N, C-alpha and C positions, 0 to 999 in steps of 0.2 A: 503493500501499500504506498501511496504517497503522501507523506504528512508533513505540513509545514509546521514550525514550531513558532509560537509567539510568546514573548516574555515581557513586553512593555505595555503598560496601560494606555500609552500613548499611541499605539498602533492604530491606524485608521479603522481596521475592521473592529477592534475593541470599542472604539468611539461609536461606531454604526450600530453595533449590538446595542449599547446603552441608549442610543438615540430611538431604537425602535420600541422601546417601553412607552413612547409618545405616540399617540394617534395620528397627529398630523405627519409624523415622518413615516410611519408604517402606510398611510394611505398615499403619500408622495411616492414611496418607493414599491410601493405593491408587495411588501414583504411583512412577515410577522416572526414571532418568536415561539418554539416549541421546546419546552424543557422536560427531561425524563425518558428513560428507557421505554416505558410503557405508552407515553403519549406519541413519543417519536415513531415506534413500531406500528402504532395504530395510523398514524398519518400516513405513513408508507403504504399500508395496507388499503387506505382510503385512497390512493392514488395521488396524495400530495406531493407537489415537487419541491425537494430539499436543494437549497441553493449551495448551504455549507453546513458542517456539523463541526463544533467547537467542544473537546473533551478534555477531562483531566483524569488519568488512570489512578491518581491516589483516592478517587471517590468511587471507582467502579466497585460493583457488588458481584459481578459474575455474569457472564454471557454476553458481554458488551462487544467482543472483537467480531462476532459475526455481523451484528448491526453496523460496525464502521466498514467492513467490507461490503455490505448491501448498500450503503449510502454511496460509497465510491464507485461501485458497479453502475449505479443509477445517474452518474455525473456529478456528484455531490464532492465538494472540496473539503478536505480533513485538516484541522489545525488542533495542535496539542496545545495545553495551557499549563502553567504552574498552578498549584492549589490556589495561592492569594489571588492570582488574577481570575480564576474561574470563579470564585467567590463573589469578586466584584460584577462580573456579567451574569452570575445566577440571581434569579428571584425567588429562590427557595431558601428556607432556614436549613433543610438538610439535603443538599444536592446529591445527586447520583452520578456526576461528573460528565452529563451529556446535556447539550444545547444547540438545537438546530435553528436554522434560518431558513424560512420556507415561504414559499410563493403563494401568495394570497389567491383564492379560488371564489368566483361568483356564481350563483345560480339564482335563477327566476322561477316563478310559477311553473313555467312550461316544462321545467327540468324535474318536476315531482313525478314519480311514478305510482300510480294509486291502485290499490287492490279493488277488490269487488265492492267491499263496504269499508271504505278508507276511514280511519282514525288520524286526525291531525290535532297539531296544537297551533294556536296563533298566540303571538305576543305583540303588545301595542307599547312603545315608548318605555320599554325597561331600561332601568337607570343603572342597576348594580351587576357588575360582572359575575358575581358569586351567584346570584339568582338565575342568571341566564346559564351559566355553567350547569347548575343544579336542574334545570329543567331539560336541558340536553340529556343529562343521564338519566332522568325520568322517562323521556321521549324512547330513548333507546332501550331502557329496560322493559317497557311493556310492548316493544316492537311496533311502535305506531308508525304511520307512513311518512311521516315528516314534520318539520317545524317550520313555520312562517314567521318572519320576524318583521314587523312593521314598525317603521320609523324608530329604531332603536335609539336611545340616548347613549347607551354604551356600544363601545365596537365589538363587533362579533370577534376580531382578532386580538382584543386585549390579552396579555398574557395571563390575567386572572380568570378569564372566561376559558382559556384552554386548560389551565390548571383545574378549575372547579368541575369541568365537564368531564376529567379523566379520560381525556382522548375521545370522548364520545363525540365531540365537535365533527370528528372525521368519518364516524360511522352511521350518524342521522343526516338524512337529507334535509339541508336547510336551505330555504328560499328567502330571499328579501324582496319586498314588495311595499307599496304605500297600502294605507287602510282601504281607500276606496277600489284600487285595483284588486285587492284580496276579497272584499265583500263581493265584487262583480263576479270574479273568478268562482267563489264558493257557490253562488246562486246559479251560475252557468253550469256546473257540475253536479247541482242538486247535493250538495253538502249541508245540513243543517248546522248552524252555529249555535253553540250553547256558551251564553254569556254567564260568565261569572262576576256577581255583584252582591254585597251585603244586604241589598233592599229588595232582593229576588222574591217572588212568591212561592217559587217551589224550593224543595231541599234538593241537594244534588243527586239524591239517591231516587228520586221521582222520575227521572228522565229515562227513556230508552236510548241508549248509546250503541244498540247493535246496528242501527242503521248509519248511512254515511255521516260522520260527525266531525266537527271542528270545535275544540274547547278552547274558549277565547280569554285570556287574562290581561289585565292592564298593568300600567305603572304602578311601583311601590307607592308612590305619593299621592297619585290623582286618580288610579283605576283607569277605566275605558272612557274614551271620548264619547259624545253623543252619537258619532256615527255608527256605533256598535250597539250602545244601550237602547237609542232609539230606531234603529233599523232592524232590529231582529226581536222577535216576541219571546223566544224561549231563554228565560234568564232562570239561574239556579244560585242557591246560596249555600253555604256551609254552616251548620248551626253553632253558635257560640254561647256558650251557657256561663261563661265568666264574665270578667271585668272587660278583658280585650274585646274589640270589635270586629278584628279581623285577623287571619293567619298571614304569616309571610307569603308572598307571591308564588314561589316555589313549592312550599308546603301545599299550599291551596290546590296547584295544578297536579300536584302527585295524588292528592285524596281524590281529586275528580277522575283522574286518569285510570287510577287503581279501581275505582267502581266501574269505569269503563271496560276495562279488562275482566273484571269479575262477570260482568254481565255477558261479554263475548264468551267467555269460556264456558260459563253454564249454558249458553244458548247453544254451543256447538256440540254439547254431550249427546 
């Protein structure tokens, strides 16, 4: 393998990695960071193009040599860093010695492949990377057909989205769209939008999710816009019996999605 060694924090490539923590730089260069053996492996399985891989053998835990060879075989450049320099570019508390620079990918609604009775998740204006990552994990866990991200405040390629998703950003079909385009697309496809709101008349268990369904969740601070709350009649809530008036958006999405999974599994028996 051809490995280049970098020892100085003033190296231009090191400076570029640090800049990729900023959304503006990621968007300008069309690149993003993927850290960790599992996440990088899943990115490669998902067909993500890796521009380069930075590593430090001092943090390796076993099995990394095969990954290095695979990255190089696909055209990625390899760079070896000393421990202190790797800690500078890593965004994890306990790094495993692997950090990749990957090329961004973009999908639209037309790229979603739907099953006979699709189950989708739609998010609108999510603000926190941890929540978007957690929703990605849930979409992957229940085998949903995909995630539609509408007008996100948070960048899909934020390093914390990648980390919180545990690599499922690369296994879930994610499409970006506007709310208006998504609403039209759902209606054209005959997919029922289930609107989650604390003021709904129905509890989330009172809905039939076995038909084509899109579970729609809104921003952490403002919820869904009137385009959704006034444009669809099927609204559900999760009962709140204590002092809190709502759940974390990722938790709420998981609760509704696992009810959908339960119904679909029982309906197929």
